[in-house]
Structure formats: structure tokens, C-alpha cells
C-alpha positions in Angstrom: 6.2 -30.4 21.5 5.4 -28.1 18.5 7.2 -29.1 15.3 7.7 -32.8 16.3 5.6 -35.9 15.6 5.5 -39.1 17.6 8.7 -40.9 18.2 7.6 -43.7 15.8 7.4 -41.2 12.9 10.3 -40.8 10.5 11.8 -37.3 10.5 13.7 -36.3 7.4 16.1 -33.3 7.9 16.9 -31.2 4.9 19.0 -28.0 4.7 17.5 -25.1 2.8 19.3 -21.9 1.8 17.2 -18.7 1.5 19.1 -16.3 -0.7 18.6 -13.2 -2.8 19.6 -9.6 -3.0 19.8 -6.9 -0.2 16.5 -6.2 1.4 14.3 -8.8 -0.5 12.8 -10.3 2.7 15.0 -13.2 3.5 15.0 -12.6 7.3 11.3 -12.0 7.2 10.5 -15.2 5.4 12.7 -17.3 7.8 11.1 -15.7 10.8 7.6 -16.0 9.5 7.7 -19.8 9.0 10.1 -20.8 11.8 8.5 -23.0 14.5 11.4 -22.0 16.8 12.6 -18.6 17.8 14.7 -17.7 14.7 18.4 -16.9 15.1 19.1 -13.5 13.6 22.4 -11.6 13.1 21.1 -8.2 12.2 23.0 -5.0 12.8 21.9 -1.4 12.3 22.8 0.1 9.0 25.6 2.6 9.2 26.6 5.6 7.1 29.6 3.6 5.9 27.4 0.8 4.7 25.0 3.2 2.9 27.9 4.2 0.6 27.8 0.6 -0.8 24.3 -0.7 -0.1 21.6 0.9 -2.2 18.3 1.5 -0.3 16.4 2.3 -3.5 12.8 1.0 -3.0 13.5 0.0 0.6 14.2 3.3 2.2 12.5 2.2 5.4 15.1 -0.5 6.0 17.2 0.1 9.1 18.9 -3.2 9.8 20.8 -5.8 7.8 21.9 -9.4 8.2 25.7 -9.7 8.7 26.1 -13.4 9.1 23.0 -15.6 8.7 19.4 -16.2 9.7 18.4 -19.7 11.0 15.0 -21.2 11.5 13.1 -24.5 11.3 9.9 -25.7 9.6 8.4 -29.1 9.9 5.5 -30.5 7.9 4.1 -34.0 7.3 4.5 -35.8 4.0 1.4 -36.5 1.9 0.4 -40.1 1.3 1.4 -39.7 -2.4 4.9 -38.5 -1.5 5.3 -41.3 1.0 4.5 -43.8 -1.7 6.8 -42.1 -4.2 9.7 -42.0 -1.7 9.0 -45.5 -0.4 8.9 -44.4 3.2 6.7 -45.9 6.0 3.1 -45.0 6.7 4.0 -41.7 8.3 6.9 -39.3 7.9 7.6 -35.6 8.2 10.2 -33.3 6.7 12.2 -30.9 8.9 13.6 -28.0 6.9 16.6 -26.3 8.4 16.5 -22.8 7.0 19.7 -20.8 6.5 19.2 -17.2 5.3 22.2 -15.6 3.6 23.3 -12.0 3.9 22.4 -10.1 0.7 25.3 -7.6 0.3 28.1 -8.3 -2.1 30.7 -8.0 0.6 29.3 -11.0 2.4 29.2 -13.4 -0.5 32.3 -15.2 0.8 30.0 -16.8 3.3 27.7 -18.4 0.8 29.9 -21.5 0.2 29.8 -22.4 3.9 26.1 -21.7 4.2 25.3 -23.7 1.1 27.4 -26.7 2.0 25.1 -29.8 2.2 22.0 -27.9 1.1 19.2 -30.0 -0.4 17.8 -26.9 -2.2 17.6 -23.2 -2.2 15.0 -20.4 -2.5 16.0 -17.3 -4.5 13.8 -14.5 -3.1 13.2 -11.6 -5.5 11.8 -8.1 -5.4 10.5 -7.0 -8.8 11.5 -3.4 -8.1 15.1 -4.6 -8.1 15.0 -7.8 -10.0 18.7 -7.5 -11.2 19.8 -8.0 -7.6 18.8 -11.7 -7.7 20.9 -12.6 -10.7 24.0 -13.4 -8.7 22.0 -15.9 -6.5 20.5 -17.5 -9.6 23.9 -17.9 -11.2 25.4 -19.2 -8.0 23.0 -22.1 -7.5 23.0 -22.9 -11.2 26.8 -23.2 -11.1 26.7 -25.4 -8.0 24.0 -27.6 -9.4 21.8 -27.0 -6.3 18.0 -27.4 -7.0 16.3 -24.0 -6.5 13.1 -22.1 -7.0 12.5 -18.4 -7.5 10.0 -16.8 -5.1 8.6 -13.3 -5.9 8.0 -11.4 -2.7 5.0 -9.3 -3.5 5.9 -6.0 -1.8 3.2 -3.4 -1.3 3.3 -0.9 -4.2 5.4 -3.0 -6.5 4.1 -3.7 -10.0 2.5 -7.2 -10.0 4.5 -8.8 -12.8 3.3 -12.2 -13.8 5.5 -15.2 -12.8 6.2 -16.0 -16.4 7.4 -12.5 -17.1 9.8 -12.8 -14.2 10.9 -16.2 -15.5 11.7 -14.6 -18.9 13.5 -11.7 -17.4 15.8 -14.0 -15.4 16.3 -16.4 -18.4 15.3 -19.4 -16.2 15.1 -22.9 -17.5 11.5 -24.2 -17.9 11.9 -26.8 -15.1 12.7 -24.2 -12.4 9.6 -23.2 -10.5 8.6 -19.6 -10.1 6.1 -18.8 -7.3 4.7 -15.7 -5.6 4.5 -15.1 -1.9 4.0 -12.5 0.8 7.0 -13.3 3.1 5.1 -11.7 6.0 2.2 -14.2 5.8 2.8 -17.6 7.3 0.6 -19.7 4.9 2.1 -18.0 1.9 5.7 -18.4 3.1 5.1 -22.1 3.9 3.8 -22.7 0.4 7.2 -21.5 -0.9 9.1 -24.1 1.3 6.7 -26.9 0.2 7.1 -25.9 -3.4 10.9 -26.2 -3.1 10.6 -29.6 -1.4 8.4 -30.9 -4.2 10.9 -29.6 -6.7 13.8 -31.3 -4.9 11.9 -34.6 -4.8 11.3 -34.4 -8.6 15.0 -34.0 -9.2 16.6 -36.2 -6.6 16.7 -39.8 -5.6 14.7 -40.7 -2.4 17.8 -40.8 -0.3 19.4 -37.6 -1.5 17.7 -35.4 1.0 19.6 -37.3 3.7 22.9 -37.8 2.0 23.4 -34.9 -0.5 27.1 -34.2 -0.5 
């Protein structure tokens, strides 16, 4: 079955939150990498919502997430990681992906979606970089390991990753990566980068037992 290894392999589940501002590509990223049909809770934008949700730079957007997205991505651990984590000869990581809604009025859901998360991705759009500040501050306050992923939208200025780091006042140890959320290989690299960051910060058992 796709996404599963042999029964003798160790599967390590880890919850990941995909967050960021309105329209940055969270639903797209989850859907692109998910090995199962993703769960989506999108609704059509309404005139009432347009009074509070700015579509500047994303005028084509017609739907929005109102609860969460859910997907799953599984990948094998490298031999080096297996040695570092002191696992057996084979193991795989199964990332359970929870995408948050981006609008301010849905922030009350973030605590529930983030409960038990091993790490988080803050997805950004350089045309509206200020929209990701709340997510950065949220995970800093919770102490959740996170990385920042720049979703390279067509037509957006290609700011360097270090320029985005400086603009967001990120600590040096927080990774900043670039991606195209529509492209599977690119989106997978973001998830793997987060896992590597979590491994650097956490004890080997923390992916399984993080409170």
C-alpha cells in the first residue's frame, strides 16, 4: 500500500502544523505532498468575508479554509539519522499534516490544531510578508520548533532567504527555505527540512511523546 513500509519497519508518527497568512498556499502544500486524499474544509469567499479578508496580490482566490486541511506524508529515514536517533536498521517517518485557516477570525482554532505538534511550517508570500508575523510569534511563544518556507509565487520579487530572515527578525537557528507549493519534490523538501530541524532540537523520543 502506498505510504507504508513492511510490517517489520518502525513507523514514527509526527504531527506537523502548516500555518501562515491568508492565501499563502497552505492548502496547496498539504494537497501536493499528501499520499492520501487530503481533507479540505474550503468554502467559497463571500462579499461579507471580503470586507475583512484582503485579496491584494491574490485576486484570483475564490475559496478559503474555514476549519483545517489534513494530509499525510511518509518518508524513510536516512542511515545517518537512524544512527543518530538510535533506531533499528530501517524506519520511516509519517508526518500528519494539519493546515490552519489563515484569517484572523479563525485564530481561536490554532491552539487545538497545534496541540501535540512536533513542529510547524510558517508559509510566506513575499508580496504580503507582514501576514506571517502572527504565525512566527505564535510558535515562538509556544516554543514549537518551526521553519519558514517562502512560497515562490509567479510574479513575486525573488527576495533572498537571508533578506526574508532579516525582515522577520528570525533567530539564526531557524531555517528559511524556498519552495513552490504546487511542485511535489519542492514541497517535500520543506517537510524534510522541518523534520531535520526538529531532530536537531529534540531528544530522540520527543517526536513520539512531545506534550
